[in-house]
VEXDRENDREN-928088 format. One line per field, with one value per residue: y, z, x negated of N, C-alpha, C in turn; chain; residue number from 1. Coordinates in Angstrom, 1 decimal, always signed. Example, Ala and Ser with C-alpha at 12.3 -4.5 7.8 and 13.67 -1.06 7.14 Angstrom:
n_Y c(-5.7:-2.2) .
n_Z c(+7.8:+7.1) .
n_X c(-13.2:-12.8) .
ca_Y c(-4.5:-1.1) .
ca_Z c(+7.8:+7.1) .
ca_X c(-12.3:-13.7) .
c_Y c(-3.3:+0.0) .
c_Z c(+7.8:+7.9) .
c_X c(-13.2:-12.9) .
chaine c(A:A) .
num c(1:2) .
***
This chain:
n_Y c(-37.1:-37.4:-35.2:-33.6:-33.2:-31.7:-29.5:-30.8:-30.9:-29.3:-30.9:-33.5:-33.9:-33.6:-35.7:-37.9:-37.7:-38.1:-40.7:-40.7:-38.8:-40.0:-41.7:-43.1:-42.7:-45.2:-47.8:-48.1:-50.4:-51.8:-52.5:-55.6:-56.0:-53.6:-51.8:-49.6:-47.5:-49.0:-49.9:-52.4:-55.8:-55.3:-54.7:-53.6:-50.2:-49.2:-51.2:-53.4:-55.9:-58.6:-60.7:-62.1:-62.4:-61.1:-59.3:-57.2:-56.0:-53.8) .
n_Z c(-98.7:-95.5:-94.0:-91.2:-91.1:-89.3:-86.5:-83.6:-80.6:-77.3:-75.3:-76.4:-76.9:-74.3:-73.0:-74.2:-73.3:-70.6:-69.2:-68.7:-66.8:-64.5:-63.6:-61.1:-58.6:-58.4:-55.9:-53.0:-51.6:-48.7:-48.4:-47.3:-46.4:-46.0:-45.3:-46.7:-48.8:-51.8:-55.2:-55.8:-56.7:-57.8:-57.9:-55.0:-55.0:-53.1:-51.5:-53.2:-53.1:-53.9:-53.6:-51.4:-52.0:-52.8:-55.6:-57.0:-56.8:-54.5) .
n_X c(-129.2:-128.0:-125.7:-124.3:-120.7:-119.2:-119.9:-121.3:-119.6:-120.0:-119.1:-119.0:-121.7:-122.8:-121.5:-122.7:-125.2:-124.9:-125.3:-128.1:-128.5:-127.6:-129.5:-131.5:-134.1:-136.6:-136.4:-138.5:-140.8:-142.5:-145.9:-147.0:-149.5:-151.1:-149.2:-148.3:-146.2:-144.9:-144.1:-141.7:-142.5:-145.0:-148.6:-150.2:-151.2:-153.0:-154.4:-154.6:-153.4:-151.2:-148.5:-149.5:-152.2:-155.4:-155.7:-157.0:-160.1:-161.7) .
ca_Y c(-37.0:-37.3:-34.0:-33.6:-32.4:-30.7:-29.2:-31.6:-30.1:-29.5:-32.0:-34.7:-33.9:-33.8:-37.0:-38.8:-37.6:-38.3:-41.8:-40.4:-37.9:-40.8:-42.5:-42.8:-43.0:-46.7:-48.0:-48.4:-51.4:-51.6:-53.5:-56.4:-56.1:-52.3:-51.1:-48.4:-47.7:-49.4:-50.3:-53.8:-56.7:-54.7:-54.8:-52.4:-49.4:-48.8:-52.3:-54.3:-57.2:-59.0:-62.1:-62.7:-62.6:-59.8:-59.4:-56.2:-55.8:-52.4) .
ca_Z c(-97.3:-94.7:-93.3:-90.4:-91.6:-88.3:-85.4:-82.4:-79.5:-76.1:-74.5:-77.0:-76.7:-72.9:-72.5:-74.7:-72.4:-69.2:-68.5:-68.3:-65.6:-63.3:-63.2:-59.7:-58.3:-58.0:-54.4:-52.6:-50.5:-48.0:-48.6:-46.1:-46.0:-45.5:-44.8:-47.4:-49.8:-53.2:-56.0:-55.7:-57.7:-58.4:-57.1:-54.2:-55.5:-52.1:-51.1:-54.3:-52.8:-54.4:-53.3:-50.4:-52.5:-53.3:-57.1:-57.5:-55.9:-54.2) .
ca_X c(-129.5:-126.8:-125.6:-123.0:-119.6:-118.8:-120.8:-121.0:-119.2:-120.8:-118.5:-119.4:-123.2:-123.1:-121.1:-123.6:-126.4:-124.6:-125.9:-129.5:-128.5:-127.3:-130.6:-132.0:-135.5:-136.6:-136.6:-139.9:-140.9:-143.8:-146.9:-147.1:-150.9:-151.5:-148.0:-148.1:-145.1:-145.3:-143.0:-141.5:-143.0:-146.2:-149.7:-150.3:-152.3:-153.9:-155.2:-154.8:-152.9:-149.9:-148.1:-150.4:-153.6:-156.0:-155.9:-157.8:-161.2:-162.0) .
c_Y c(-36.7:-35.9:-34.0:-32.7:-31.3:-30.6:-30.1:-30.7:-30.3:-30.6:-33.4:-34.9:-34.3:-35.2:-38.1:-38.8:-37.9:-39.5:-41.6:-39.6:-38.8:-41.7:-42.1:-43.2:-44.5:-46.8:-48.5:-49.5:-51.1:-52.8:-54.3:-56.4:-54.7:-51.4:-49.8:-48.6:-48.1:-49.8:-51.8:-54.6:-56.1:-54.8:-53.5:-51.5:-49.0:-50.0:-53.3:-55.7:-57.4:-60.4:-62.8:-62.9:-61.2:-60.1:-58.4:-55.9:-54.3:-52.0) .
c_Z c(-96.6:-93.9:-92.5:-91.0:-90.6:-87.2:-84.2:-81.3:-78.3:-75.3:-75.0:-76.8:-75.3:-72.4:-73.1:-73.8:-71.0:-68.5:-68.0:-67.0:-64.3:-62.9:-61.9:-59.6:-57.9:-56.5:-54.2:-51.5:-49.8:-48.3:-47.3:-45.6:-45.4:-45.1:-45.5:-48.4:-51.1:-53.9:-55.9:-56.9:-58.5:-57.4:-56.3:-54.7:-54.4:-51.8:-52.2:-54.1:-53.5:-54.1:-52.4:-50.8:-53.0:-54.8:-57.7:-56.4:-55.7:-54.7) .
c_X c(-128.2:-126.8:-124.3:-122.0:-119.2:-119.8:-120.3:-120.7:-120.0:-120.4:-119.0:-120.9:-123.5:-122.6:-122.0:-124.9:-126.2:-125.2:-127.4:-129.5:-128.2:-128.4:-131.2:-133.5:-135.6:-136.9:-138.0:-139.8:-142.3:-144.7:-147.1:-148.6:-151.3:-150.4:-147.8:-146.9:-145.6:-144.0:-142.9:-142.0:-144.2:-147.3:-149.8:-151.4:-153.3:-154.9:-155.5:-154.3:-151.5:-149.7:-149.0:-151.8:-154.1:-156.4:-156.7:-158.9:-161.4:-163.3) .
chaine c(A:A:A:A:A:A:A:A:A:A:A:A:A:A:A:A:A:A:A:A:A:A:A:A:A:A:A:A:A:A:A:A:A:A:A:A:A:A:A:A:A:A:A:A:A:A:A:A:A:A:A:A:A:A:A:A:A:A) .
num c(1:2:3:4:5:6:7:8:9:10:11:12:13:14:15:16:17:18:19:20:21:22:23:24:25:26:27:28:29:30:31:32:33:34:35:36:37:38:39:40:41:42:43:44:45:46:47:48:49:50:51:52:53:54:55:56:57:58) .
***
């Protein structure tokens, strides 16, 4: 079984985790049908419209 020869330093550990700290919140767009905020390229959770068509019935 592989065992580390040396303890990983805090700087090495934190630099490995650094890219995850830079992640940002995804941008929101507005639904053209009901004008509520929604994630881009996804069906609107409020009205169920996507690409000018109603894809989810209420």
